[in-house]
PDB file of N, CA, C and O in Angstrom, chain B, residues numbered from 101:
ATOM      1  N   UNK B 101       0.836  -1.177   0.000  1.00  0.00           N
ATOM      2  CA  UNK B 101       0.000   0.000   0.000  1.00  0.00           C
ATOM      3  C   UNK B 101       0.886   1.249   0.000  1.00  0.00           C
ATOM      4  O   UNK B 101       1.843   1.349   0.768  1.00  0.00           O
ATOM      5  N   UNK B 102       0.554   2.176  -0.859  1.00  0.00           N
ATOM      6  CA  UNK B 102       1.362   3.389  -0.951  1.00  0.00           C
ATOM      7  C   UNK B 102       0.750   4.506  -0.102  1.00  0.00           C
ATOM      8  O   UNK B 102      -0.453   4.545   0.154  1.00  0.00           O
ATOM      9  N   UNK B 103       1.625   5.400   0.317  1.00  0.00           N
ATOM     10  CA  UNK B 103       1.226   6.598   1.039  1.00  0.00           C
ATOM     11  C   UNK B 103       1.514   7.768   0.119  1.00  0.00           C
ATOM     12  O   UNK B 103       2.543   7.791  -0.556  1.00  0.00           O
ATOM     13  N   UNK B 104       0.613   8.740   0.088  1.00  0.00           N
ATOM     14  CA  UNK B 104       0.858   9.887  -0.780  1.00  0.00           C
ATOM     15  C   UNK B 104       0.450  11.183  -0.112  1.00  0.00           C
ATOM     16  O   UNK B 104      -0.327  11.208   0.843  1.00  0.00           O
ATOM     17  N   UNK B 105       1.004  12.261  -0.652  1.00  0.00           N
ATOM     18  CA  UNK B 105       0.697  13.599  -0.180  1.00  0.00           C
ATOM     19  C   UNK B 105       0.782  14.535  -1.377  1.00  0.00           C
ATOM     20  O   UNK B 105       1.552  14.303  -2.309  1.00  0.00           O
ATOM     21  N   UNK B 106      -0.012  15.588  -1.341  1.00  0.00           N
ATOM     22  CA  UNK B 106      -0.076  16.537  -2.455  1.00  0.00           C
ATOM     23  C   UNK B 106       0.262  17.938  -1.971  1.00  0.00           C
ATOM     24  O   UNK B 106      -0.117  18.345  -0.873  1.00  0.00           O
ATOM     25  N   UNK B 107       0.983  18.664  -2.816  1.00  0.00           N
ATOM     26  CA  UNK B 107       1.336  20.055  -2.531  1.00  0.00           C
ATOM     27  C   UNK B 107       0.987  20.921  -3.724  1.00  0.00           C
ATOM     28  O   UNK B 107       0.945  20.462  -4.865  1.00  0.00           O
ATOM     29  N   UNK B 108       0.739  22.183  -3.428  1.00  0.00           N
ATOM     30  CA  UNK B 108       0.511  23.172  -4.473  1.00  0.00           C
ATOM     31  C   UNK B 108       1.423  24.363  -4.219  1.00  0.00           C
ATOM     32  O   UNK B 108       1.586  24.813  -3.085  1.00  0.00           O
ATOM     33  N   UNK B 109       2.011  24.858  -5.293  1.00  0.00           N
ATOM     34  CA  UNK B 109       2.851  26.054  -5.232  1.00  0.00           C
ATOM     35  C   UNK B 109       2.301  27.053  -6.251  1.00  0.00           C
ATOM     36  O   UNK B 109       2.258  26.771  -7.448  1.00  0.00           O
ATOM     37  N   UNK B 110       1.887  28.203  -5.771  1.00  0.00           N
ATOM     38  CA  UNK B 110       1.361  29.236  -6.662  1.00  0.00           C
ATOM     39  C   UNK B 110       2.526  29.876  -7.421  1.00  0.00           C
ATOM     40  O   UNK B 110       3.427  30.456  -6.815  1.00  0.00           O
ATOM     41  N   UNK B 111       2.498  29.765  -8.752  1.00  0.00           N
ATOM     42  CA  UNK B 111       3.543  30.341  -9.589  1.00  0.00           C
ATOM     43  C   UNK B 111       3.065  30.410 -11.032  1.00  0.00           C
ATOM     44  O   UNK B 111       2.346  29.530 -11.506  1.00  0.00           O
ATOM     45  N   UNK B 112       3.473  31.458 -11.715  1.00  0.00           N
ATOM     46  CA  UNK B 112       3.173  31.577 -13.145  1.00  0.00           C
ATOM     47  C   UNK B 112       4.183  30.793 -13.981  1.00  0.00           C
ATOM     48  O   UNK B 112       4.046  30.708 -15.201  1.00  0.00           O
ATOM     49  N   UNK B 113       5.203  30.215 -13.324  1.00  0.00           N
ATOM     50  CA  UNK B 113       6.251  29.459 -14.015  1.00  0.00           C
ATOM     51  C   UNK B 113       6.129  27.954 -13.797  1.00  0.00           C
ATOM     52  O   UNK B 113       7.124  27.234 -13.881  1.00  0.00           O
ATOM     53  N   UNK B 114       4.939  27.482 -13.524  1.00  0.00           N
ATOM     54  CA  UNK B 114       4.735  26.067 -13.196  1.00  0.00           C
ATOM     55  C   UNK B 114       5.248  25.132 -14.286  1.00  0.00           C
ATOM     56  O   UNK B 114       5.932  24.154 -13.984  1.00  0.00           O
ATOM     57  N   UNK B 115       4.936  25.412 -15.523  1.00  0.00           N
ATOM     58  CA  UNK B 115       5.371  24.549 -16.621  1.00  0.00           C
ATOM     59  C   UNK B 115       6.893  24.513 -16.717  1.00  0.00           C
ATOM     60  O   UNK B 115       7.481  23.451 -16.921  1.00  0.00           O
ATOM     61  N   UNK B 116       7.517  25.652 -16.571  1.00  0.00           N
ATOM     62  CA  UNK B 116       8.986  25.724 -16.625  1.00  0.00           C
ATOM     63  C   UNK B 116       9.609  24.863 -15.527  1.00  0.00           C
ATOM     64  O   UNK B 116      10.536  24.095 -15.785  1.00  0.00           O
ATOM     65  N   UNK B 117       9.094  24.995 -14.294  1.00  0.00           N
ATOM     66  CA  UNK B 117       9.658  24.245 -13.177  1.00  0.00           C
ATOM     67  C   UNK B 117       9.417  22.743 -13.337  1.00  0.00           C
ATOM     68  O   UNK B 117      10.298  21.934 -13.046  1.00  0.00           O
ATOM     69  N   UNK B 118       8.226  22.377 -13.798  1.00  0.00           N
ATOM     70  CA  UNK B 118       7.912  20.975 -14.044  1.00  0.00           C
ATOM     71  C   UNK B 118       8.931  20.374 -15.013  1.00  0.00           C
ATOM     72  O   UNK B 118       9.487  19.307 -14.757  1.00  0.00           O
ATOM     73  N   UNK B 119       9.166  21.060 -16.112  1.00  0.00           N
ATOM     74  CA  UNK B 119      10.095  20.547 -17.124  1.00  0.00           C
ATOM     75  C   UNK B 119      11.536  20.526 -16.601  1.00  0.00           C
ATOM     76  O   UNK B 119      12.283  19.590 -16.886  1.00  0.00           O
ATOM     77  N   UNK B 120      11.929  21.554 -15.837  1.00  0.00           N
ATOM     78  CA  UNK B 120      13.276  21.578 -15.274  1.00  0.00           C
ATOM     79  C   UNK B 120      13.487  20.409 -14.317  1.00  0.00           C
ATOM     80  O   UNK B 120      14.522  19.744 -14.362  1.00  0.00           O
ATOM     81  N   UNK B 121      12.505  20.159 -13.450  1.00  0.00           N
ATOM     82  CA  UNK B 121      12.637  19.053 -12.508  1.00  0.00           C
ATOM     83  C   UNK B 121      12.747  17.722 -13.237  1.00  0.00           C
ATOM     84  O   UNK B 121      13.593  16.896 -12.895  1.00  0.00           O
ATOM     85  N   UNK B 122      11.906  17.510 -14.230  1.00  0.00           N
ATOM     86  CA  UNK B 122      11.938  16.247 -14.971  1.00  0.00           C
ATOM     87  C   UNK B 122      13.262  16.083 -15.719  1.00  0.00           C
ATOM     88  O   UNK B 122      13.848  15.001 -15.704  1.00  0.00           O
ATOM     89  N   UNK B 123      13.730  17.129 -16.360  1.00  0.00           N
ATOM     90  CA  UNK B 123      15.015  17.052 -17.074  1.00  0.00           C
ATOM     91  C   UNK B 123      16.163  16.803 -16.100  1.00  0.00           C
ATOM     92  O   UNK B 123      17.061  16.009 -16.383  1.00  0.00           O
ATOM     93  N   UNK B 124      16.134  17.478 -14.960  1.00  0.00           N
ATOM     94  CA  UNK B 124      17.189  17.314 -13.954  1.00  0.00           C
ATOM     95  C   UNK B 124      17.252  15.861 -13.473  1.00  0.00           C
ATOM     96  O   UNK B 124      18.333  15.279 -13.384  1.00  0.00           O
ATOM     97  N   UNK B 125      16.096  15.286 -13.165  1.00  0.00           N
ATOM     98  CA  UNK B 125      16.068  13.925 -12.629  1.00  0.00           C
ATOM     99  C   UNK B 125      16.150  12.853 -13.702  1.00  0.00           C
ATOM    100  O   UNK B 125      16.308  11.677 -13.374  1.00  0.00           O
ATOM    101  N   UNK B 126      16.048  13.220 -14.970  1.00  0.00           N
ATOM    102  CA  UNK B 126      16.068  12.212 -16.038  1.00  0.00           C
ATOM    103  C   UNK B 126      17.400  11.474 -16.130  1.00  0.00           C
ATOM    104  O   UNK B 126      17.469  10.406 -16.738  1.00  0.00           O
ATOM    105  N   UNK B 127      18.454  12.025 -15.539  1.00  0.00           N
ATOM    106  CA  UNK B 127      19.760  11.370 -15.572  1.00  0.00           C
ATOM    107  C   UNK B 127      19.817  10.169 -14.637  1.00  0.00           C
ATOM    108  O   UNK B 127      20.605   9.248 -14.852  1.00  0.00           O
ATOM    109  N   UNK B 128      18.982  10.179 -13.596  1.00  0.00           N
ATOM    110  CA  UNK B 128      19.018   9.104 -12.604  1.00  0.00           C
ATOM    111  C   UNK B 128      17.680   8.395 -12.437  1.00  0.00           C
ATOM    112  O   UNK B 128      17.613   7.337 -11.811  1.00  0.00           O
ATOM    113  N   UNK B 129      16.622   8.966 -12.988  1.00  0.00           N
ATOM    114  CA  UNK B 129      15.272   8.453 -12.773  1.00  0.00           C
ATOM    115  C   UNK B 129      14.557   8.268 -14.105  1.00  0.00           C
ATOM    116  O   UNK B 129      14.941   8.836 -15.128  1.00  0.00           O
ATOM    117  N   UNK B 130      13.521   7.469 -14.059  1.00  0.00           N
ATOM    118  CA  UNK B 130      12.643   7.325 -15.220  1.00  0.00           C
ATOM    119  C   UNK B 130      11.691   8.520 -15.195  1.00  0.00           C
ATOM    120  O   UNK B 130      10.997   8.738 -14.202  1.00  0.00           O
ATOM    121  N   UNK B 131      11.655   9.293 -16.279  1.00  0.00           N
ATOM    122  CA  UNK B 131      10.801  10.477 -16.337  1.00  0.00           C
ATOM    123  C   UNK B 131       9.975  10.487 -17.612  1.00  0.00           C
ATOM    124  O   UNK B 131      10.350   9.908 -18.632  1.00  0.00           O
ATOM    125  N   UNK B 132       8.864  11.150 -17.521  1.00  0.00           N
ATOM    126  CA  UNK B 132       7.998  11.376 -18.680  1.00  0.00           C
ATOM    127  C   UNK B 132       7.326  12.717 -18.438  1.00  0.00           C
ATOM    128  O   UNK B 132       6.786  12.961 -17.358  1.00  0.00           O
ATOM    129  N   UNK B 133       7.358  13.591 -19.444  1.00  0.00           N
ATOM    130  CA  UNK B 133       6.754  14.905 -19.211  1.00  0.00           C
ATOM    131  C   UNK B 133       6.362  15.605 -20.497  1.00  0.00           C
ATOM    132  O   UNK B 133       6.869  15.327 -21.583  1.00  0.00           O
ATOM    133  N   UNK B 134       5.434  16.525 -20.315  1.00  0.00           N
ATOM    134  CA  UNK B 134       4.988  17.477 -21.333  1.00  0.00           C
ATOM    135  C   UNK B 134       4.979  18.828 -20.622  1.00  0.00           C
ATOM    136  O   UNK B 134       5.284  18.885 -19.431  1.00  0.00           O
ATOM    137  N   UNK B 135       4.640  19.910 -21.311  1.00  0.00           N
ATOM    138  CA  UNK B 135       4.561  21.198 -20.615  1.00  0.00           C
ATOM    139  C   UNK B 135       3.495  21.240 -19.508  1.00  0.00           C
ATOM    140  O   UNK B 135       3.577  22.071 -18.604  1.00  0.00           O
ATOM    141  N   UNK B 136       2.508  20.359 -19.577  1.00  0.00           N
ATOM    142  CA  UNK B 136       1.405  20.385 -18.615  1.00  0.00           C
ATOM    143  C   UNK B 136       1.481  19.345 -17.507  1.00  0.00           C
ATOM    144  O   UNK B 136       0.891  19.537 -16.444  1.00  0.00           O
ATOM    145  N   UNK B 137       2.200  18.240 -17.737  1.00  0.00           N
ATOM    146  CA  UNK B 137       2.216  17.153 -16.745  1.00  0.00           C
ATOM    147  C   UNK B 137       3.547  16.411 -16.795  1.00  0.00           C
ATOM    148  O   UNK B 137       4.198  16.333 -17.836  1.00  0.00           O
ATOM    149  N   UNK B 138       3.931  15.872 -15.649  1.00  0.00           N
ATOM    150  CA  UNK B 138       5.177  15.124 -15.598  1.00  0.00           C
ATOM    151  C   UNK B 138       5.158  14.088 -14.501  1.00  0.00           C
ATOM    152  O   UNK B 138       4.447  14.220 -13.505  1.00  0.00           O
ATOM    153  N   UNK B 139       5.966  13.035 -14.706  1.00  0.00           N
ATOM    154  CA  UNK B 139       6.106  11.967 -13.725  1.00  0.00           C
ATOM    155  C   UNK B 139       7.574  11.625 -13.585  1.00  0.00           C
ATOM    156  O   UNK B 139       8.297  11.508 -14.575  1.00  0.00           O
ATOM    157  N   UNK B 140       8.008  11.464 -12.334  1.00  0.00           N
ATOM    158  CA  UNK B 140       9.369  11.042 -12.026  1.00  0.00           C
ATOM    159  C   UNK B 140       9.264   9.799 -11.155  1.00  0.00           C
ATOM    160  O   UNK B 140       8.643   9.827 -10.092  1.00  0.00           O
ATOM    161  N   UNK B 141       9.878   8.703 -11.611  1.00  0.00           N
ATOM    162  CA  UNK B 141       9.914   7.474 -10.824  1.00  0.00           C
ATOM    163  C   UNK B 141      11.320   7.363 -10.251  1.00  0.00           C
ATOM    164  O   UNK B 141      12.282   7.139 -10.986  1.00  0.00           O
ATOM    165  N   UNK B 142      11.432   7.522  -8.937  1.00  0.00           N
ATOM    166  CA  UNK B 142      12.729   7.485  -8.290  1.00  0.00           C
ATOM    167  C   UNK B 142      13.230   6.049  -8.177  1.00  0.00           C
ATOM    168  O   UNK B 142      12.437   5.129  -7.980  1.00  0.00           O
ATOM    169  N   UNK B 143      14.543   5.853  -8.300  1.00  0.00           N
ATOM    170  CA  UNK B 143      15.095   4.495  -8.262  1.00  0.00           C
ATOM    171  C   UNK B 143      14.963   3.858  -6.881  1.00  0.00           C
ATOM    172  O   UNK B 143      14.657   4.525  -5.893  1.00  0.00           O
ATOM    173  N   UNK B 144      15.198   2.575  -6.846  1.00  0.00           N
ATOM    174  CA  UNK B 144      15.209   1.789  -5.610  1.00  0.00           C
ATOM    175  C   UNK B 144      13.872   1.857  -4.874  1.00  0.00           C
ATOM    176  O   UNK B 144      13.820   1.805  -3.646  1.00  0.00           O
ATOM    177  N   UNK B 145      12.793   1.975  -5.648  1.00  0.00           N
ATOM    178  CA  UNK B 145      11.437   1.951  -5.096  1.00  0.00           C
ATOM    179  C   UNK B 145      11.216   3.022  -4.023  1.00  0.00           C
ATOM    180  O   UNK B 145      10.488   2.805  -3.054  1.00  0.00           O
ATOM    181  N   UNK B 146      11.864   4.191  -4.216  1.00  0.00           N
ATOM    182  CA  UNK B 146      11.720   5.277  -3.238  1.00  0.00           C
ATOM    183  C   UNK B 146      10.437   6.063  -3.412  1.00  0.00           C
ATOM    184  O   UNK B 146       9.986   6.721  -2.475  1.00  0.00           O
ATOM    185  N   UNK B 147       9.838   6.008  -4.595  1.00  0.00           N
ATOM    186  CA  UNK B 147       8.574   6.706  -4.782  1.00  0.00           C
ATOM    187  C   UNK B 147       8.419   7.291  -6.162  1.00  0.00           C
ATOM    188  O   UNK B 147       9.305   7.186  -7.011  1.00  0.00           O
ATOM    189  N   UNK B 148       7.269   7.911  -6.369  1.00  0.00           N
ATOM    190  CA  UNK B 148       6.911   8.527  -7.643  1.00  0.00           C
ATOM    191  C   UNK B 148       6.386   9.932  -7.383  1.00  0.00           C
ATOM    192  O   UNK B 148       5.601  10.164  -6.464  1.00  0.00           O
ATOM    193  N   UNK B 149       6.836  10.855  -8.211  1.00  0.00           N
ATOM    194  CA  UNK B 149       6.360  12.234  -8.159  1.00  0.00           C
ATOM    195  C   UNK B 149       5.555  12.503  -9.422  1.00  0.00           C
ATOM    196  O   UNK B 149       6.053  12.317 -10.532  1.00  0.00           O
ATOM    197  N   UNK B 150       4.317  12.938  -9.254  1.00  0.00           N
ATOM    198  CA  UNK B 150       3.460  13.339 -10.373  1.00  0.00           C
ATOM    199  C   UNK B 150       3.213  14.832 -10.258  1.00  0.00           C
ATOM    200  O   UNK B 150       2.936  15.338  -9.170  1.00  0.00           O
ATOM    201  N   UNK B 151       3.313  15.539 -11.377  1.00  0.00           N
ATOM    202  CA  UNK B 151       3.145  16.995 -11.367  1.00  0.00           C
ATOM    203  C   UNK B 151       2.165  17.431 -12.444  1.00  0.00           C
ATOM    204  O   UNK B 151       2.087  16.841 -13.522  1.00  0.00           O
ATOM    205  N   UNK B 152       1.416  18.488 -12.120  1.00  0.00           N
ATOM    206  CA  UNK B 152       0.475  19.102 -13.044  1.00  0.00           C
ATOM    207  C   UNK B 152       0.741  20.605 -13.019  1.00  0.00           C
ATOM    208  O   UNK B 152       0.781  21.217 -11.951  1.00  0.00           O
ATOM    209  N   UNK B 153       0.920  21.189 -14.187  1.00  0.00           N
ATOM    210  CA  UNK B 153       1.158  22.632 -14.279  1.00  0.00           C
ATOM    211  C   UNK B 153      -0.069  23.324 -14.859  1.00  0.00           C
ATOM    212  O   UNK B 153      -0.640  22.890 -15.860  1.00  0.00           O
ATOM    213  N   UNK B 154      -0.454  24.409 -14.203  1.00  0.00           N
ATOM    214  CA  UNK B 154      -1.509  25.259 -14.737  1.00  0.00           C
ATOM    215  C   UNK B 154      -0.899  26.651 -14.939  1.00  0.00           C
ATOM    216  O   UNK B 154       0.293  26.845 -14.698  1.00  0.00           O
ATOM    217  N   UNK B 155      -1.692  27.595 -15.371  1.00  0.00           N
ATOM    218  CA  UNK B 155      -1.176  28.949 -15.582  1.00  0.00           C
ATOM    219  C   UNK B 155      -0.804  29.635 -14.275  1.00  0.00           C
ATOM    220  O   UNK B 155      -0.027  30.590 -14.270  1.00  0.00           O
ATOM    221  N   UNK B 156      -1.363  29.145 -13.156  1.00  0.00           N
ATOM    222  CA  UNK B 156      -1.143  29.834 -11.886  1.00  0.00           C
ATOM    223  C   UNK B 156      -0.533  28.982 -10.775  1.00  0.00           C
ATOM    224  O   UNK B 156      -0.235  29.503  -9.700  1.00  0.00           O
ATOM    225  N   UNK B 157      -0.341  27.667 -11.015  1.00  0.00           N
ATOM    226  CA  UNK B 157       0.213  26.847  -9.939  1.00  0.00           C
ATOM    227  C   UNK B 157       0.801  25.537 -10.453  1.00  0.00           C
ATOM    228  O   UNK B 157       0.492  25.067 -11.548  1.00  0.00           O
ATOM    229  N   UNK B 158       1.665  24.971  -9.609  1.00  0.00           N
ATOM    230  CA  UNK B 158       2.235  23.646  -9.833  1.00  0.00           C
ATOM    231  C   UNK B 158       1.708  22.745  -8.725  1.00  0.00           C
ATOM    232  O   UNK B 158       1.902  23.023  -7.541  1.00  0.00           O
ATOM    233  N   UNK B 159       1.046  21.672  -9.113  1.00  0.00           N
ATOM    234  CA  UNK B 159       0.530  20.703  -8.151  1.00  0.00           C
ATOM    235  C   UNK B 159       1.396  19.458  -8.241  1.00  0.00           C
ATOM    236  O   UNK B 159       1.644  18.941  -9.330  1.00  0.00           O
ATOM    237  N   UNK B 160       1.856  18.977  -7.082  1.00  0.00           N
ATOM    238  CA  UNK B 160       2.755  17.834  -7.028  1.00  0.00           C
ATOM    239  C   UNK B 160       2.197  16.799  -6.069  1.00  0.00           C
ATOM    240  O   UNK B 160       1.749  17.136  -4.973  1.00  0.00           O
ATOM    241  N   UNK B 161       2.224  15.544  -6.481  1.00  0.00           N
ATOM    242  CA  UNK B 161       1.793  14.450  -5.619  1.00  0.00           C
ATOM    243  C   UNK B 161       2.927  13.448  -5.517  1.00  0.00           C
ATOM    244  O   UNK B 161       3.431  12.952  -6.525  1.00  0.00           O
ATOM    245  N   UNK B 162       3.321  13.157  -4.287  1.00  0.00           N
ATOM    246  CA  UNK B 162       4.360  12.158  -4.037  1.00  0.00           C
ATOM    247  C   UNK B 162       3.681  10.905  -3.515  1.00  0.00           C
ATOM    248  O   UNK B 162       2.874  10.966  -2.588  1.00  0.00           O
ATOM    249  N   UNK B 163       4.013   9.765  -4.115  1.00  0.00           N
ATOM    250  CA  UNK B 163       3.535   8.463  -3.656  1.00  0.00           C
ATOM    251  C   UNK B 163       4.748   7.633  -3.274  1.00  0.00           C
ATOM    252  O   UNK B 163       5.680   7.492  -4.066  1.00  0.00           O
ATOM    253  N   UNK B 164       4.745   7.083  -2.066  1.00  0.00           N
ATOM    254  CA  UNK B 164       5.865   6.281  -1.583  1.00  0.00           C
ATOM    255  C   UNK B 164       5.352   4.947  -1.051  1.00  0.00           C
ATOM    256  O   UNK B 164       4.297   4.897  -0.418  1.00  0.00           O
ATOM    257  N   UNK B 165       6.097   3.857  -1.305  1.00  0.00           N
ATOM    258  CA  UNK B 165       5.672   2.566  -0.776  1.00  0.00           C
ATOM    259  C   UNK B 165       5.903   2.440   0.729  1.00  0.00           C
ATOM    260  O   UNK B 165       5.200   1.691   1.408  1.00  0.00           O
ATOM    261  N   UNK B 166       6.886   3.172   1.246  1.00  0.00           N
ATOM    262  CA  UNK B 166       7.213   3.127   2.675  1.00  0.00           C
ATOM    263  C   UNK B 166       6.868   4.482   3.292  1.00  0.00           C
ATOM    264  O   UNK B 166       7.532   5.473   2.986  1.00  0.00           O
ATOM    265  N   UNK B 167       5.850   4.553   4.151  1.00  0.00           N
ATOM    266  CA  UNK B 167       5.422   5.833   4.706  1.00  0.00           C
ATOM    267  C   UNK B 167       6.516   6.577   5.468  1.00  0.00           C
ATOM    268  O   UNK B 167       6.439   7.796   5.620  1.00  0.00           O
ATOM    269  N   UNK B 168       7.525   5.867   5.944  1.00  0.00           N
ATOM    270  CA  UNK B 168       8.603   6.543   6.665  1.00  0.00           C
ATOM    271  C   UNK B 168       9.468   7.384   5.723  1.00  0.00           C
ATOM    272  O   UNK B 168      10.242   8.218   6.192  1.00  0.00           O
ATOM    273  N   UNK B 169       9.354   7.184   4.411  1.00  0.00           N
ATOM    274  CA  UNK B 169      10.117   7.959   3.428  1.00  0.00           C
ATOM    275  C   UNK B 169       9.380   9.196   2.932  1.00  0.00           C
ATOM    276  O   UNK B 169       9.958   9.986   2.186  1.00  0.00           O
ATOM    277  N   UNK B 170       8.134   9.386   3.318  1.00  0.00           N
ATOM    278  CA  UNK B 170       7.335  10.479   2.767  1.00  0.00           C
ATOM    279  C   UNK B 170       7.949  11.851   3.063  1.00  0.00           C
ATOM    280  O   UNK B 170       8.107  12.663   2.150  1.00  0.00           O
ATOM    281  N   UNK B 171       8.291  12.114   4.303  1.00  0.00           N
ATOM    282  CA  UNK B 171       8.856  13.424   4.663  1.00  0.00           C
ATOM    283  C   UNK B 171      10.178  13.668   3.948  1.00  0.00           C
ATOM    284  O   UNK B 171      10.450  14.788   3.515  1.00  0.00           O
ATOM    285  N   UNK B 172      10.995  12.640   3.821  1.00  0.00           N
ATOM    286  CA  UNK B 172      12.288  12.773   3.138  1.00  0.00           C
ATOM    287  C   UNK B 172      12.086  13.113   1.664  1.00  0.00           C
ATOM    288  O   UNK B 172      12.770  13.985   1.128  1.00  0.00           O
ATOM    289  N   UNK B 173      11.157  12.434   1.012  1.00  0.00           N
ATOM    290  CA  UNK B 173      10.917  12.688  -0.406  1.00  0.00           C
ATOM    291  C   UNK B 173      10.308  14.075  -0.620  1.00  0.00           C
ATOM    292  O   UNK B 173      10.636  14.748  -1.598  1.00  0.00           O
ATOM    293  N   UNK B 174       9.429  14.506   0.277  1.00  0.00           N
ATOM    294  CA  UNK B 174       8.889  15.863   0.185  1.00  0.00           C
ATOM    295  C   UNK B 174      10.026  16.874   0.290  1.00  0.00           C
ATOM    296  O   UNK B 174      10.050  17.858  -0.448  1.00  0.00           O
ATOM    297  N   UNK B 175      10.957  16.641   1.195  1.00  0.00           N
ATOM    298  CA  UNK B 175      12.086  17.541   1.374  1.00  0.00           C
ATOM    299  C   UNK B 175      12.960  17.586   0.121  1.00  0.00           C
ATOM    300  O   UNK B 175      13.418  18.659  -0.274  1.00  0.00           O
ATOM    301  N   UNK B 176      13.193  16.444  -0.500  1.00  0.00           N
ATOM    302  CA  UNK B 176      13.988  16.381  -1.729  1.00  0.00           C
ATOM    303  C   UNK B 176      13.324  17.219  -2.816  1.00  0.00           C
ATOM    304  O   UNK B 176      13.988  18.010  -3.487  1.00  0.00           O
ATOM    305  N   UNK B 177      12.026  17.049  -2.988  1.00  0.00           N
ATOM    306  CA  UNK B 177      11.287  17.805  -4.003  1.00  0.00           C
ATOM    307  C   UNK B 177      11.318  19.300  -3.679  1.00  0.00           C
ATOM    308  O   UNK B 177      11.574  20.124  -4.556  1.00  0.00           O
ATOM    309  N   UNK B 178      11.056  19.643  -2.421  1.00  0.00           N
ATOM    310  CA  UNK B 178      11.065  21.048  -2.006  1.00  0.00           C
ATOM    311  C   UNK B 178      12.402  21.713  -2.326  1.00  0.00           C
ATOM    312  O   UNK B 178      12.436  22.785  -2.930  1.00  0.00           O
ATOM    313  N   UNK B 179      13.492  21.082  -1.925  1.00  0.00           N
ATOM    314  CA  UNK B 179      14.812  21.681  -2.117  1.00  0.00           C
ATOM    315  C   UNK B 179      15.133  21.885  -3.590  1.00  0.00           C
ATOM    316  O   UNK B 179      15.687  22.917  -3.969  1.00  0.00           O
ATOM    317  N   UNK B 180      14.787  20.907  -4.422  1.00  0.00           N
ATOM    318  CA  UNK B 180      15.060  21.042  -5.855  1.00  0.00           C
ATOM    319  C   UNK B 180      14.194  22.132  -6.476  1.00  0.00           C
ATOM    320  O   UNK B 180      14.686  22.953  -7.250  1.00  0.00           O
ATOM    321  N   UNK B 181      12.912  22.140  -6.141  1.00  0.00           N
ATOM    322  CA  UNK B 181      12.021  23.146  -6.707  1.00  0.00           C
ATOM    323  C   UNK B 181      12.445  24.552  -6.277  1.00  0.00           C
ATOM    324  O   UNK B 181      12.469  25.470  -7.098  1.00  0.00           O
ATOM    325  N   UNK B 182      12.775  24.722  -5.012  1.00  0.00           N
ATOM    326  CA  UNK B 182      13.186  26.043  -4.530  1.00  0.00           C
ATOM    327  C   UNK B 182      14.490  26.495  -5.185  1.00  0.00           C
ATOM    328  O   UNK B 182      14.692  27.691  -5.395  1.00  0.00           O
ATOM    329  N   UNK B 183      15.362  25.567  -5.504  1.00  0.00           N
ATOM    330  CA  UNK B 183      16.605  25.914  -6.206  1.00  0.00           C
ATOM    331  C   UNK B 183      16.292  26.458  -7.604  1.00  0.00           C
ATOM    332  O   UNK B 183      16.905  27.432  -8.040  1.00  0.00           O
ATOM    333  N   UNK B 184      15.347  25.838  -8.300  1.00  0.00           N
ATOM    334  CA  UNK B 184      14.981  26.305  -9.633  1.00  0.00           C
ATOM    335  C   UNK B 184      14.175  27.603  -9.574  1.00  0.00           C
ATOM    336  O   UNK B 184      14.198  28.390 -10.520  1.00  0.00           O
ATOM    337  N   UNK B 185      13.470  27.826  -8.476  1.00  0.00           N
ATOM    338  CA  UNK B 185      12.591  28.996  -8.348  1.00  0.00           C
ATOM    339  C   UNK B 185      13.235  30.110  -7.529  1.00  0.00           C
ATOM    340  O   UNK B 185      12.533  30.874  -6.866  1.00  0.00           O
ATOM    341  N   UNK B 186      14.553  30.209  -7.569  1.00  0.00           N
ATOM    342  CA  UNK B 186      15.258  31.170  -6.718  1.00  0.00           C
ATOM    343  C   UNK B 186      14.880  32.617  -7.008  1.00  0.00           C
ATOM    344  O   UNK B 186      15.099  33.485  -6.163  1.00  0.00           O
ATOM    345  N   UNK B 187      14.322  32.896  -8.176  1.00  0.00           N
ATOM    346  CA  UNK B 187      13.972  34.268  -8.531  1.00  0.00           C
ATOM    347  C   UNK B 187      12.657  34.739  -7.903  1.00  0.00           C
ATOM    348  O   UNK B 187      12.324  35.922  -7.963  1.00  0.00           O
ATOM    349  N   UNK B 188      11.927  33.824  -7.313  1.00  0.00           N
ATOM    350  CA  UNK B 188      10.645  34.200  -6.706  1.00  0.00           C
ATOM    351  C   UNK B 188      10.531  33.596  -5.306  1.00  0.00           C
ATOM    352  O   UNK B 188      11.218  32.634  -4.962  1.00  0.00           O
ATOM    353  N   UNK B 189       9.654  34.183  -4.526  1.00  0.00           N
ATOM    354  CA  UNK B 189       9.424  33.709  -3.158  1.00  0.00           C
ATOM    355  C   UNK B 189       8.331  32.655  -3.213  1.00  0.00           C
ATOM    356  O   UNK B 189       7.155  32.947  -2.997  1.00  0.00           O
ATOM    357  N   UNK B 190       8.738  31.417  -3.508  1.00  0.00           N
ATOM    358  CA  UNK B 190       7.788  30.335  -3.741  1.00  0.00           C
ATOM    359  C   UNK B 190       7.418  29.664  -2.428  1.00  0.00           C
ATOM    360  O   UNK B 190       8.294  29.302  -1.643  1.00  0.00           O
ATOM    361  N   UNK B 191       6.134  29.499  -2.190  1.00  0.00           N
ATOM    362  CA  UNK B 191       5.640  28.776  -1.018  1.00  0.00           C
ATOM    363  C   UNK B 191       5.075  27.441  -1.475  1.00  0.00           C
ATOM    364  O   UNK B 191       4.208  27.391  -2.347  1.00  0.00           O
ATOM    365  N   UNK B 192       5.571  26.354  -0.879  1.00  0.00           N
ATOM    366  CA  UNK B 192       5.113  25.005  -1.208  1.00  0.00           C
ATOM    367  C   UNK B 192       4.261  24.525  -0.045  1.00  0.00           C
ATOM    368  O   UNK B 192       4.748  24.394   1.078  1.00  0.00           O
ATOM    369  N   UNK B 193       3.007  24.266  -0.311  1.00  0.00           N
ATOM    370  CA  UNK B 193       2.061  23.895   0.746  1.00  0.00           C
ATOM    371  C   UNK B 193       1.624  22.449   0.600  1.00  0.00           C
ATOM    372  O   UNK B 193       0.803  22.124  -0.259  1.00  0.00           O
ATOM    373  N   UNK B 194       2.180  21.570   1.449  1.00  0.00           N
ATOM    374  CA  UNK B 194       1.803  20.158   1.446  1.00  0.00           C
ATOM    375  C   UNK B 194       0.521  19.982   2.259  1.00  0.00           C
ATOM    376  O   UNK B 194       0.379  20.549   3.342  1.00  0.00           O
ATOM    377  N   UNK B 195      -0.400  19.198   1.730  1.00  0.00           N
ATOM    378  CA  UNK B 195      -1.687  18.971   2.399  1.00  0.00           C
ATOM    379  C   UNK B 195      -1.521  18.092   3.620  1.00  0.00           C
ATOM    380  O   UNK B 195      -2.499  17.796   4.306  1.00  0.00           O
TER     381      UNK B 195
END
């Protein structure tokens, strides 16, 4: 059984960040993306990140097989996204 959590970040650059994250992780992870949606499958069964970009926000859902990894994976996603979004004061709100 997987555990998941969803976050939303209000930004007009959602598509850009989605594509940057997928391209960045494509060297080590299985990725699939378009300007509107993306999926990153992390190696060693650590989890899957699904993203949806709209004109005003980026929605991200992390699914992990081991619930003890959820906070760690959220932190990994947060740190990478904030690095790409350094030009704006991005708030990531996990549900």
